[in-house]
N, C-alpha and C positions, 0 to 999 in steps of 0.2 A: 665705637664712632668713627676711630681713624682708618678703618677697613671697610665701611659701608657706603654705599652710594654708587654712582654713575663713573664720578670724576675720580676717587680713588681706585677703581676697580683696575684688578691684573689687566685684562686686554687694553684700556687706556694706557697704564704706566708703559706697556709695552709698544702700542704703537706711538709711543710720542719719544720713544727713547731710541739710542741708537744700538746695534748689536752689544756693545762693550759697557757703551756711558750714558747718561742718562742725558737729554737734552732740554735743559730747563725754557730756554728760548721755545723750543716745539711745543713743549707742555702749555707755557702761558699764553702762545697766541691758538692751541685747540681751545682752552678756555675761553679766551675772551671771543672767538670764532663759535664757539658749539653753547657754549653755555650764557655768554652776554650777547649773541649773537653782533658782535663789532669786532671783525678781524682786523688785525694790524695790516698796514701798507706794506708790499713785498721793501725788501732793505734795497739801499741802492745798490746799482751792478759794479760799481769797484769795493765794495766790501768784501773780503778774503772773509771765508767761511773759517770758525776757529777748527783749530786740527781736533779730531775724534780723541786722539792720545795725548796728553800735554807732551811739549819739548821736554828732556832731560832737565832744564834750569828753569821747569814752570812746576815741575811732578809735584814739589813742597807746596804748592799754593790749591787750595778748594777750587772747584769751578766756578764760585762766586766772586772769587778772587781773580781767576783768569777774567771772566766776564767785567769785572769792573775796568778792565787794561782796555776793552775792547768798547765799554761807553765813553773811552774820552774823546772819542769821536763825537763832535758835534751835531754832526749828522745821524746818528745814531741812537745817541741818548734819549731821546723825544721819545719814540717808542719803545725802547728798552723801559723807561721809566712807567710805561704802563705795563708790560707783560711780563716783563722781570719778575716783580712781585708772586705774578699769578704762577709761574714755572718754578719759582724756587720754593714757594708753599710746598712742593711736592717730592721735595728733595730728598726725604727721608723714604721711601720708594726705588729703588734700584732699578736698572732697567728692565727687571722681568715683573715689577711690583713688589719684590721682596723686602719688607721692613726692614734700615738701618739706621744706627744711631752715628757712624765711623765712615767716613771715605775710606779705600785702601790705602791710602799713603797717612792712615790714622787720625786727620785729623776728623773734628768734630762737623756734623752737616747743622749749617745754620738756616733753619725756614722762615726766619721771621722776614717782616713786608708790613706792608700796609695798604690794602686795598681800598683803592679808587682816592687814596691822597686822604682816606679818611678812619679807617679802620685796620689797628694797629691789632697783628696775630704773630704769635709764638713759636705756633704748632699748628698742625692740619685741622686740630678739632676748630682751633680758635678760625684759622679761615675759612674752614666752612661754616662756622657763626656768623662769620663776617659776610658770606655771600648769601645767607638768610637775611641777614640785616638790609639787604638790597634785593628786597621780596620785589620792588614794583619793577627794577630794569630786569631782573631778571625773567620776571612775569612778559613785559614786553618782548623781551629773545624769545621767550619759547612762542608767546603767539605768533612773533614774525617769521621764525620759522616755520608753524605749521601755515600761515597764511601762504607764504612763499610756495610750500612744497602744494597747498593746496590749488593754486593758480598755475602750477607748474613753469614758475617764472621768477625774476629777482625782482623785490619789492622796487618800487620808485615814490619820488615824493606824492602822487597822487594818491597813493595807496595807504599814507599816513593817518589820515580821519578815520578811516576805515580798521588799522591797527587799534589806534588809541583807544576806539569803543572795543575791540577785542579785548584788549589788554587790561581794560577796568572793569570787564564781565568778567575775564579769569580771574584777575586778583579776587574780587569780590567772594569766587567759588572757593 
């Protein structure tokens, strides 16, 4: 089960990574936007990006530890609390989707987290199970994507009643 499905597909892992390093923020934002139809807000303009390759004094840290320093900014914390668990859940997959247990620096990959502040997981299979536990949220997101596609526009407040009906019918099926 760790290799099956769209979320852990090699193409998705590659698309949401840099050329040499994974990008859990990009992966988390992709899951939020594509799977749950709830994309995060863009980061503040004055937030510098995390270096693709860690500086020498951070080479011993895991990516999670490096990003924890970034989350110390109050204006970054709120969004990262939502998207980081989604991206870190996929850290066992390297930039091209090959399974790994350790980073290049020898440190163990830690994928543990909590989905929507209620579903704890310690591996990708438990993460997928947590997503399945959110069937209604996923169904509404899928219905929203399809309705937006069918209408050839973004959905607005006036579309929410129709979306509710479609999501209920989709969940029942």
